[in-house]
N, C-alpha and C positions, 0 to 999 in steps of 0.2 A: 814875170817870164811867159813866154809868146809859147803856146801850145794849139797846134790846129786842131781842128776837127776832120777838113776835109780837104783836097786840094784845091777846090774854088776860094776857101780865104788864104790860102798862099799866096807873095808875090814873089817875083822875080827870082832874089836873092834868095829867099826864105826856102823856095823848090830848089834852087842848087846848092844849098845846104843842107839841105835833105836829101839828095839824088848824089854830091858827094861824099857825105858821111855813111851814105847806105853801103861806100863801094870797100873792097880790100882794098889796101894800099898801093897795090902794084898797079892799081886800075888804076884809084884814083891820080898817084902822083903825077902822072904826064897830063892828068887837066889841069892838077893847080899850077901845074909848071908854065902854061897857055894865058893863064891870070896875071895882069897888073896886077902892082902893089892896092891902087886905087879899087881894082875888085873885090883884093882880098882883102882890105880894109871895113868891106862894105857885107864883105862872110863874117866876118869876123863879131862886127855888129849884131848880124844877126844869131850868129854861133853863140852868142853869150845871154841872148835870154833865148832857147830852146834848148828844152831837153829832152823832150819825147814827142811823136808825134800820132793820131792813129792809124793802124795800118791800112786805113782805103784812102788816107792820105798820100802816102806815100807810093801807094799801088798805082792812082794817078797820075801820081808827078812821073812816077816811070813810065805811064803810056806817054805823058808829056814832052819828055825826052826821047825812047826810044820807040814809040807806034804802037807798043803792044804790052800784053799784061805781062807784069811779074811778081813774085814770091813777094806778098808785103814781111818789110819787119819792124817792127810797131815802136822803138827804140834806135835811135841814128845811132852810130859805132863811135862810141866815144867822146860825143862833143865836139867843147872847144877844142880840147887837149890832141883830140886824134888831127882836129883841122891842121893845129899849127906842128905838128909831129911832118904833115903832110907838105905845108912851106916850108918847113927847114929842108925834109928833104929835096923837094923842088929847086929852092931859092937861097939855100944855105941858112946859118946860124945868125949872120950879120941882117941881114934884108928881111930875118923873118922876128928878127926882136926888134924892127921897126917897126912892124905891120902889127906884130902884138900887142908891144908893151908902151901902148902910148895912152895910156892914165883911164882907158875905158874900164868899168868893171858891171858885170851883171848885177842884176836887179839882188841875187838871195849874197853875191860881194858885197854888195852896200848895208844889208842888213847886217852882216857878219863884223862889218868893220863899225857898224854903228855903238854905242855905247849901251851896255845891259842895259842898265839903269833907262836908257831911254828909250829903249825898245819893251821893256817892263811894265814903262810908265803907261808907255801904249795899247800893249795887252791889256793891262787892268780894265781897260772901259769896253773890252770885247767879250763877248761870252768863251766859257770854258774852250767850247771847239775849235774854235777858230783860231784861238791861244795854243791851243798842241799842233794844231796843221802847219801854223808859220815856224815850232818850234823842230818840229819833224821835217820841215825843209832845211834848216841849219845843219851847218856841220856840229858833229855831237860837242866838242868843247863849246865853241860860242855858244849853242842851246845850253848847254849846260852853265853858261855865266849868266844867262839870261834868266833860267830858271831860277838860282840863285839870289837875283836881284828881286822876286817875287816874293809875297807876304809867304811864309809858311803854312799859312790854310789852303792857300791856293795852290800850291805846288801839286799836291798831292792828287788835288781836283784837275789840273791841267795834263799830268802824266797817265792818270787812268785813260784821260780822254785818248791821250797817246796812243796808248796800245791797241786803242778799238779800231785806229784807222785805218782804211784799206784803201782808198782814196783822197786825193786832198782836189778841193775848189781850185781850179789856176785865176780863173778872173777874178775872186776875191783876193786870194793871198798877193797880187798885183797892186789891187786899190789898198793893202795895209801897206806894201814897201814904199805906195805913192806915197803914203804919211812921213816916212820918213828919207824917202826922195823926191822932191816934186819932178826929176826930171824921169823919172820911170818909164817906160812906157804902157800906157795904158790896158788893160786886159777887157774882153768881152767873151761872151758866150759861155756856154755850161760845161766846158773840157773840164776834164778830170788827168789831175798824176795818179799812178800806181805810187803806193808807199807800205810798206812791211813796219805796220804800226808798234807791236813789241817789239821788232828789232831798236828801231829806232829808239824808242821811249828806256831799252838796253842800254845802248849806248850811250845819250844823254846822262842815265844815270851812272853808268861806267864813268863818265867822263869829270862828274861833277864831284865837291868835294865828299868826302865821305860822311859828313854829316847828317848832308842833304840828302843824300841816295839813303841813309839811314834811316831820317826823320819821313821821309816819301812811303818808303817801305813800309815802316808803322803803322802812318795813319791809312795805307792801302789795305795792310793787313785786316785791319778793326773790321770793316766793312767788307772787303772780298777777299777772304783767306784764299781761292782759289787762282784770283789773278797776282796777287801777290808771288803765288808760288811759282806759278809761273815767268812772272819776272826776275825771280830770281835766279830760273833757270837758264831764261834768256842771257841774263849778265855776264853769266860764267857757265861755257858750254865745254863740252869731254874734248874739244879739242886746244880751249884753255889750260889741260892738266899742264901742257909744256911749261906754262909758267911758274910751276914748282918747284921747288931746289930737291935734293935728295933726301933730307931727312923729312922734308912736310910732305914728301911723298912717301917715307917708308909710314909713316902716322895716319895719312891714308889708308894706305894700302892695308895696314893691321887690323883696318876695318872693312875690307869685303872679303866676301870667301869666293876663294879660288875660281869655281865655276862660273861665279857672276862677273868675276874679272875678267874671265878667257872667252867669254862671251861676248863685253864688251870691246874687247882688244880685236873683236874678227873684222875685218875689214879697215881698221882704223888708218889713219897718217904713220907717214914712218917715222915722223920727231914725236909723235904723241906713243907711239911704240916704243921709242927708244927711250922718253923721259920715264915713262913705268917702270919699264926693264933696269934704268938708273937706281930705281930704290926697290929692287929688289936683290935676292941673295941669287949668287948666279945658281945654284940647281932648282931654287922658285923659279929664275927667271927658263932652264932648260924647258923645265915642269911645263909650263905653260906654253913654250912653242912647240913641244910635242904635242899638246891637245889644241892648239890652234889649227895645226896637219890635218888631225882625225873631224877637226869641224867642220863638217862640208854645209853649203848651205842651209845655214839656222833661218828663219825668218826674220825679217827686217823688224818687225814688231817686237820681238823679242831682244833681238840686238840693241835697238833704241830704247829698252824697256831697262834692259842693266844699264845704260850707260847713263837711263837718269840715274837709274841707284846710287851712282859710283860720284855722282854733281850732288844727289841729297846729300850726301854722307858726307862730302866735302862741305857743304853749305852751312851740315849741323857743326860741324868739327867748329870751323869758321866761327861760328856763331858763341860758341863754348867758349872760342879762345884759348882752343888747342891749336888751329891751323894757321898759318898764313898764304890765301891765295894769289899772294904776289900784284893784289889789286892797286898797289902804292896805296 
């Protein structure tokens, strides 16, 4: 994956991609319409390997294009899918398909398409931190298959590292990708990619078979109980309550004090609110609606604490075999 630190490191096509992907669709569309199919194919090749650029690189690119400063945007808008939408709008679906469906895949796509055993075998020779970095950049389902192909004693070790990630070494990731696909572009420099390690670890474990997720969490809990708790909470959030059926919701709500439930619902999404009310009697739902109207401007910390209490109760009931959280 190509991630540039400054405009000086960008080629002409890379500058074009950065510039186009930073524009609104109505502004970028006419620009794309002026490009030939061959030019768009060049941009596609670049867009397939770029996920983020440093803000100063985009700022300098703007100056190259419009000869004036512009507010920097750290992440190109939408990447490859966005460029494809612009091309469809400008050229039509058939011509856009000729441009984008020519069998060229990004480095990440090649990793995800490789056999999980192959990737796991390769990563077994690397430090856990590097293995964690690779898993964090794969789609959760693909990453879970690689995780499942690793020895059990290494799974928890790697997932622990994933939870602690905040940035990834782009050049190192390209070197690992090159071991699986010799034609991947080589990377240079010390640029980094932002990543929410806890969220990625939660997504990977949610995509993994239940026995693997349980085994990883149990192993982590033995040495780092606080981390295990945080990871469990990341795997099932307040918004995930919509996955509960009415029976499971009733089981959960019997364990939650009304004042805590009311506080947790303050500002909740409509679908979450509807799911919760579906598990209440009409009288109880009316009481909570009235209390919500009277509850004005609670502290965010208090709302978050109440939601955490609801989720911790749900996780406890699931562990006891009383509740099905709808995680498959």
